[in-house]
C-alpha positions as CSV (number, residue, x, y, z in Angstrom):
1,M,72.8,82.2,39.2
2,L,75.4,82.7,41.9
3,T,74.6,81.5,45.5
4,I,76.8,82.4,48.4
5,Q,76.4,80.6,51.8
6,G,78.3,81.4,55.0
7,L,81.2,83.0,53.2
8,S,84.1,84.2,55.4
9,Y,87.6,85.4,54.5
10,A,90.5,86.2,56.8
11,Y,93.9,87.8,56.5
12,S,96.2,86.4,59.2
13,D,93.9,86.2,62.3
14,R,91.4,88.8,61.3
15,F,88.2,88.2,59.3
16,L,87.5,90.8,56.7
17,F,83.9,89.5,56.5
18,K,82.2,86.5,58.1
19,N,79.1,84.4,57.4
20,L,78.0,86.3,54.3
21,S,75.1,84.8,52.4
22,F,73.2,86.1,49.4
23,D,72.0,85.1,45.9
24,L,72.8,86.9,42.7
25,V,69.9,86.3,40.3
26,P,69.5,87.3,36.6
27,G,68.9,91.0,36.1
28,E,70.2,92.0,39.5
29,L,72.8,94.8,40.1
30,I,74.4,94.5,43.5
31,Q,76.7,97.2,44.9
32,L,79.3,96.2,47.6
33,K,79.7,98.9,50.2
34,G,81.8,99.4,53.3
35,R,84.7,101.3,54.7
36,N,88.2,101.1,53.1
37,G,89.6,97.7,54.1
38,S,86.2,96.1,54.6
39,G,86.9,93.5,51.9
40,K,85.1,94.7,48.8
41,T,87.9,93.9,46.4
42,T,88.7,90.7,48.3
43,L,85.1,89.5,48.0
44,I,85.2,90.1,44.2
45,K,88.5,88.2,43.9
46,V,87.0,85.3,45.9
47,L,83.9,85.2,43.7
48,C,85.9,85.1,40.5
49,G,88.3,82.4,41.8
50,I,91.5,84.4,42.3
51,L,91.5,83.9,46.1
52,K,90.8,80.3,47.2
53,N,91.3,80.1,51.0
54,Y,87.9,81.1,52.1
55,E,85.3,79.4,54.3
56,G,81.7,78.8,53.1
57,S,80.3,77.8,49.7
58,I,80.0,79.5,46.3
59,S,77.7,77.8,43.9
60,L,77.4,78.7,40.2
61,V,74.5,77.4,38.1
62,N,74.9,77.3,34.3
63,N,78.2,79.2,34.4
64,L,79.4,77.8,31.0
65,D,78.2,78.9,27.6
66,S,77.4,76.6,24.7
67,E,81.1,76.4,23.8
68,G,82.2,75.7,27.4
69,R,83.6,79.2,28.1
70,N,83.2,80.6,31.6
71,E,80.2,82.9,31.9
72,I,81.9,85.2,34.4
73,F,83.6,88.5,33.3
74,Y,86.0,90.0,35.9
75,L,87.2,93.6,35.8
76,G,89.7,94.2,38.5
77,H,90.7,97.4,40.3
78,K,94.0,97.3,38.3
79,N,93.9,97.0,34.6
80,A,96.5,94.3,34.2
81,L,97.8,95.5,30.9
82,K,101.3,95.0,29.4
83,D,102.9,98.4,29.1
84,N,105.3,97.4,26.3
85,L,102.5,96.4,24.0
86,T,100.2,98.5,22.0
87,V,96.5,98.9,22.7
88,L,95.5,96.4,20.0
89,E,98.2,94.0,21.0
90,N,96.9,94.0,24.6
91,L,93.4,93.3,23.3
92,K,94.7,90.5,21.1
93,Y,96.2,88.6,24.0
94,D,93.9,89.5,26.9
95,Y,91.7,86.7,28.1
96,R,88.8,89.2,28.6
97,S,88.6,89.7,24.8
98,D,88.4,86.0,24.1
99,G,85.8,85.3,21.5
100,I,85.2,89.0,20.7
101,E,85.8,90.3,17.1
102,L,88.5,92.9,16.9
103,T,86.2,95.1,14.9
104,R,83.8,95.3,17.8
105,L,86.6,96.2,20.2
106,K,87.8,98.9,17.9
107,E,84.3,100.4,17.7
108,N,84.1,100.4,21.5
109,L,87.5,102.0,21.8
110,A,86.3,104.7,19.4
111,T,83.1,105.2,21.4
112,L,85.3,105.8,24.5
113,G,87.6,108.3,22.6
114,L,90.6,106.0,21.8
115,E,90.2,105.8,18.0
116,N,93.6,107.5,17.5
117,Y,95.4,105.2,20.0
118,F,95.1,101.7,18.5
119,F,98.8,101.5,17.9
120,S,100.0,103.5,20.9
121,K,102.1,101.8,23.6
122,V,100.1,101.4,26.8
123,S,103.0,102.9,28.7
124,D,102.2,106.2,26.9
125,L,98.6,106.3,28.0
126,S,96.9,107.9,31.0
127,E,95.3,105.8,33.7
128,G,91.9,106.7,32.3
129,Q,92.8,105.6,28.8
130,K,94.2,102.3,30.1
131,R,90.9,101.7,31.9
132,K,89.0,102.3,28.7
133,I,90.9,99.5,27.0
134,I,89.5,96.9,29.4
135,L,86.1,98.5,29.4
136,S,86.0,98.0,25.6
137,C,86.1,94.3,26.4
138,F,83.4,94.7,29.0
139,M,81.1,96.5,26.5
140,A,81.6,93.9,23.8
141,S,81.2,90.9,26.0
142,N,78.1,88.8,26.5
143,K,78.4,87.0,29.9
144,S,75.8,86.1,32.4
145,I,77.7,87.4,35.4
146,Y,80.0,90.5,35.7
147,L,82.2,91.2,38.7
148,L,83.4,94.8,38.4
149,D,85.8,96.5,40.9
150,E,85.6,100.3,40.5
151,P,84.6,100.2,36.8
152,L,84.4,104.0,36.5
153,I,87.7,104.8,38.2
154,N,89.9,107.5,36.4
155,L,87.2,108.0,33.7
156,D,86.0,111.4,32.3
157,E,82.4,112.2,32.8
158,E,81.3,111.3,29.3
159,S,82.9,107.9,29.5
160,K,81.3,107.3,32.9
161,K,77.9,107.9,31.3
162,I,78.7,105.5,28.4
163,V,79.8,102.7,30.7
164,S,76.9,103.3,33.2
165,S,74.5,103.0,30.2
166,E,76.2,99.8,29.1
167,I,75.8,98.4,32.7
168,E,72.1,99.2,32.5
169,N,71.8,97.5,29.1
170,K,73.4,94.3,30.4
171,I,71.1,94.2,33.4
172,N,68.1,94.7,31.1
173,G,69.4,91.9,28.9
174,G,69.3,89.5,31.9
175,S,72.9,89.6,33.0
176,S,73.8,90.0,36.7
177,I,76.4,92.3,38.1
178,I,78.3,92.8,41.4
179,F,80.3,96.0,41.6
180,T,82.2,98.4,43.8
181,S,82.2,102.1,43.2
182,H,82.6,105.5,44.9
183,E,80.6,107.0,42.0
184,K,76.9,107.7,42.0
185,N,76.3,107.1,38.3
186,I,75.3,103.5,38.8
187,L,72.0,102.8,40.5
188,A,72.1,99.4,42.2
189,T,69.0,97.2,42.7
190,K,70.5,96.0,46.0
191,D,73.3,96.9,48.4
192,I,75.5,94.7,50.5
193,N,77.4,96.6,53.3
194,L,80.4,94.5,54.3
195,D,80.8,96.5,57.5
196,E,77.8,94.5,58.8
197,Y,79.8,91.3,58.3
198,A,83.0,92.4,60.0
199,T,84.3,90.8,63.2
């Protein structure tokens, strides 16, 4: 469970959002909404610990699994892949694939149409194909909380359906998800409009 109380974040002298409070409970799917620049990506980075200089409190309950691994999966707006490595090499060294069998990742890559690209350099792939590499980790992971920034960006329609279905499966399995998206494929159980917390 994730509890946010009085959360505020500012760039320079301007608050992107101020005094934001909410709970993320098991099985909940929250969509962050708001105009461009309202702080959706910033909020996700704050929640996953990338950005530290915020006001308010963020409380995580039972955020470690039985082996002490963090129970939060973060998917950023950018894929953060190494262009000089192959698809499988990226997965081997990426923290998001930690603890996941390579066979499972290969299966997910094939499901997303990348079965012929295992040994291709990432620099040779399209933006949509790069996105699928990280989404293969998302599909294979088993975390309690997912923070997803534009998970469907640059995907073809079939892949959007596959990923949207996986999001639904994780929610039905008791995981919780906070996401941003301009797509309508994902049906949230709750919306948070950051425009309402602007100053």
